N, C-alpha and C positions, 0 to 999 in steps of 0.2 A: 543529565537527562533523567527526569523522574520516570523510572520504568518499574512496572509492578508485574508484568506478565510478558510472555513471549509473543502473544498474538499481535496483530497489526494495530489493534487500539489499546495496547498495553503500555502506553507511555503518554506523557503530558503533551508532546507535540501532536501526536495523532488525535488525541481527544479535543485539543483546541482546534485542529483542522476540521474534525467532525461538527464542531459547533458552527464553524463558518459555512459548512456545507448547506446548512438550512437557509442561507441568504440567496441561494441559487435555485433556479427552477430548470436548469439545463446541466449539461455535463462540463460546463466550462471550467469549474474549479478542478474537477477530476483531470481534465486534459491539461490545464495550465500547470498543475502539480507535477504530472509526468513530464511536461516539457522543461520544467526547472531542473529535473534530474538529467534528462537526456541532453540538454543544451549546456549543462554546466561545463565551464572550461577551467575549472580549478583543478589542480593536480590531484586533489582528494575531494571526493563527494562528501559534503558535510552531513553529519548525522541527522539534523532536523529535516533536511530535504529528503533523505532516505526514508525517515520514519513517516513523514507526510505521504510520500509516494506509496508506501506499503498500505497506508489507510485508503488511499485512492484506489489501489489495486483490489483491496477487499471490497470496496464499493462496486467495482466492475464485476467481480465474482458474484456478488449478491444480485446485481442486475441481470446476470446470466442465469440466476436460479441455482447457484452453487455456493451458498454461504458456508462459512465456517460454523464453528460450534456456537450455540446460542450463548449469548453474554448480556447480562443487564446493562453493561456499559455501552452496548451498540443498539439499544432499543431505539434511540432517536435516529440513528443511522437507518435502521430497518424501516422506520416510518417514512423517511425520505425516499428510500429505494421504492417502497410500496407506491408512493405518490408520483414518482418520476415516470413520465411516459416516453422517455428517450431511450433509444436502442443503442447498444454497444455495436459500433462499426468496425469493419476490418481495419481502417487506419488507426483507430484507437487501440485495437489489439497489437498492432505493429508497434505502437508507442509503449504498450505495456511490456512487450518483449524486450525492447531496448532499455526500458527502466529497470526490469528485473536484472538484466545483465550488469548494469552499472551498480545496483544496490549490493550484489553479491561479489563484485569484483575486489581484488586486493586493495584498490585505492578508495574503497568505501569506508568512511570513518564509522559508520554504524556497524558494519561487518567487523571492523578491527575492535570495536568496543565489546561486541559479543565474543570475539575471538579470545579476548583477554578474560572472559569469564568462564565459569564451570559449565554454563549452559549453552555454549556455542553449537554443539551438535544438535541440541533440541531446536535452537533458533534456526539453523540451517534446514532441518526437517520441517519446521513451520513455514519457512519461506517457499520450500520446494512444494509443499502441499498447496499454498496459495497459488503458486505459479501454475500447478496442474489444474487448479480449479478455474483459473483465468484462461489459460491457453489450451487446456485440454490435451489431447494427444500430441500436439505440437511443441509441448513444453520441453 
């Protein structure tokens, strides 16, 4: 996985996903991406699915008006969010909660990859921050 930063868009999978987002006028891709994680029956959640889901979760945070740090890499995502007229619904937040749980689980390949690096604690903190921005006090 080409990774250059801890944040949700700091890897090739997420940036490719963000490019695909522009083909949608609704939250369909966001929801489908979360469903891919939630509905995975594999013994281990594959890293690409988890990375894409973190990008989808960051989109939800931005739609809620709780963006992460400004990043030139997210400029196109921010444009999409600004143009999106769809609201984040309680069922979508339920899916977000389930996706976060699977992404940080011991059986998540992405978690395992970060765990094997010297930046694991920083990655955990970044995911926890994103979770708080998406789910608020319920995180």
